N, C-alpha and C positions, 0 to 999 in steps of 0.2 A: 346515480350509483354511489354507494357509500364509500368513504375513504378506505375502510378495511377491505371491501371487495376489490376496489381498484388496486390496492396493494397486493392482494393475492394474485390477481391477473398479471400484474407487472412482474412479480417475482417468479411466477411459473414460466413466464415468457422468456426470462433472462437466458436460461440455458439454451433455448432453441435458437437464439440469435447468434450464438458463437460460431466463428469460423475456425478453420484448422490450417496450421502451417506444419508441413512435414520437415523436420530437421534432418541434417545430414546423417545422423546416427539412427534415423528411423522413428524417433520419438515424435509425438504430436505436441505442438504448442498451440493452445486454443486462445482465441481473443475475440473481443467485441470491437467492431469498427462501425461507428455511427454514420459515417459516410458524408458528413456535412461538408460543404465546400469551404467552410471557414478555416481559420488557423488551427493547426494540429496540436493537440495535447496528448501526451503519453502518460497514463495513470498506472501506477504500480502499487498493488495492495500489500497488506501486512501478513505477518506470520499466521498461518492456518486459515487465512481468508481466501477469497477468490476475486475475480473481477466484479462479482456481485457487491463487493464492499463499496463500490462507487455508484451503484444503481440509484441510490437516493439523491446523489449529487447530479446525475446526468440531466434531469429536466431543467436544472438551474444553469446549465452550461450550453444551452441551445445556441447554435451559431458557431460552435467550435466542432472540429472533427475530433472525436475522442477515440483513441486506441487504448483498449484496456485488456491486457492479457491475464490469463491465469498463470501464475508463476509455476515453474517446474515442481511437480509433486503436489500441486494444489488444484482444486477444481478438476478440469478435464485435461490438464497438461501432464505428460509423463515425466517422471523423475529421472535425472541424469546420473552421472557417476559421482557427483558431489553435491553437497548442500550448502556450500559457502556462497558468500556474496559474489566473488569472482565467477563461480559457476553460473549463478543466476544471471549475472551481467552478460556473460557470453551468449546466453540464449536470447536475451533481449536485443543485443546487437544483431543477432541473426534475424530477428523479427523486423527491426528497423531497416536492415538491408533489403530484406525480401519485399517490404512494402514501399521501398524507395522513399523513405522519410528523410527529406533533405534539410528540413528546418522545423523544429518543434520545441515546446517547453515540456519539461517532465515534472510530474507531481507524484510524490511517493509518500505513502503512509507507513510509519513504523519500520518494519523490515524493508518495505518498498522504498522508504526514504534512504536507507543505507545503499540499496542498489542504485537509486537515482543519483546519489553522490558519486558512486563509482562510474556510472554511465556518463555523467556530465564531465568528469575528469578525463575519461577516455575519448569522448567525442566533442572536444571544445568547439569545433567549427560547425557542429550540427545542432547541439542543444543550446537554445538561446536563453533559457531561464530554468532555474531549479527551485522547486517549492517542496519543502518538507513539511509533513504533518506528523507531529509526535515522533520526531526523529531522534537519533542518537549516533554518536561516532564510536562509543564504547558501550555496547548493549548487554554486557554480562549481567545475567539475572542474579540477584542476591541468593546466597545459599540459605537453605532452611526457610525461605520465604514461602507463604502459602501458594503463590502462583507457581514458583519453581517446583515445589513439592507436588503440586497438582499435575504438572506436566510429566514429571518423572514417574508418577503413579499410573499414568495412562497405559492401558494394555488392550490389545485387540480381542474382540471387537469393541470399539469405543461406543458408548451409549450417548446419543445426542442429548438425552435427558439428564446426563451426569451433572450433579451440582457444580462441578468444576466450571462448566460453561457459564453459569450465572456469575461466577467470579471473573472469568476470563473476558466476558463480554459486558461487564458492568459499566454503566454510564450514569453520571449524576442527573442527566435529563432523560425524560422518557423517549424511548426509541420504538418505532413501529414493531410490534410483536411478531407480525408475519415475516418481516424482514429478518429479525433476530432468529426466528425458528429456522428459516432457510440457511442462514449463516452457520448456525450450530450443526445442522445436518451435514453440511459440506465439511465443516471442521472435523466432525466425528468420522467422516469417511476417509480421512487421511490416516494412513497406518501409523501406529505408535512409534515405529522405527524412525519415521520422518520427523515427527514431533521431537523425539529425543535427539536426533542428529542435528537439527537446526539449533536446538538449545546448546548442544556441545560446541558447535561452531561459534555461537555468540560469545562463549566464555573466553575466547582468545582474540576476538575481532577488535581491531582498532583502526578506524578510518581517518584519524587525525591528519596524517600526512597526505592522504588522498584528498581530503577536503581542502587543503591548502592549494592544491592544483586546480581547483574550480575557479574559472575566470568569469563565468556568467553571473548575472545578477541573481541573488538568492533570497528567498523568503522562508523564514522558519516560523511555522504556526504551531503553537502548543497550548495545551489546556492547563490551567492553574491547578486542577485536581487530578492530573495524570498520575495514577498510582503505579504505573510501570516505568515511565521515564520522567523523573521529577526535574526540579530546577537545575540540579547538578548536570544532568544530561543536556538540558536546553542550553545552558551557558557554554558547555564544552563544544556543542555543535555550532553555536554562533561564533565562538572564537576560532573555530577551524575553517570557517568559510570566509574568505577575504572580503566579499561584497555582499554580506548578509544583512538583512534587516529582519526584525522579528515582530510577531504579533502574539501577545498572550491573551487567550480567551478565558476571561475570568469565570470560574464556576464550571468549566468544561473539563472532561476527562481525556482519556487516551484516544477517543474516537469522535472528535468534534464534528466531522463530516457526516456522522450518523445522527448526532444529537441536534444539529441545526444546519442542514445542507444549504439553505438559503444564505445564512450568515457567512458560511465559509466561501460560497460562490462570490459574494460581494467582495470579500477580502481578496480573492483571486483576481477578479476583474479589475479592481482598483490597482493592484500591483502591475498587471499587464498594461494598463493604461498609463500609469506613471512612468514605466520603464520602456515603453514602446518596444518590447522585446518579441512581439509576434508580428 
């Protein structure tokens, strides 16, 4: 079976694997649970993505139990009353509680990294390690930047073939086109109101003081060619986390776990081994 056909089958299957948690307000929060008996990892995706963001990484983390939710307003999860990091964190706490997750490491990409910081600070006795991929503590997007303008210009119905997604999902290294097509379809299904609302919340977000409260070992993974969160963001994030170490992936962009899932998995496994945090 060819690699492309295998990719198509895997990506089509992803949605059918999702489980549903009914929140107290009646909303659905959907998630993937790989069910492995190994140590638990909670993976939180970025702005406009879904749990699918980690589908390429999953095969390289065999042996770990992976819990991968669709964040509110993304994928199959219903949006709540707010689009802030605290709102999202509340729903993830509800998921952690419902699944009786007593000890786990959290891995967050981009917006998911921000939520991971807030979650780790809130649950210091539960979260044993924090890993951020392309994270930031002050994620305000620059005014009049092509990405910012592209988000502000989105209007319903959003076309998954809009050239904006080539910019939004651009990567220095080749990424599986079947995966990217599925990611773009899901991003386009998110109402423009949610796109705009999250962008507005980012404009005032500052997690510096929250980061200082993180007592767990932390690993900050970043790409040298990250066009969204550059070195300024990386340094501010590392300074905010008391027990942080960093890995700069030379030549990689904002989505290194898409560009080379195996390499990212090796970095993660080495970190867990060195810190005995699982």
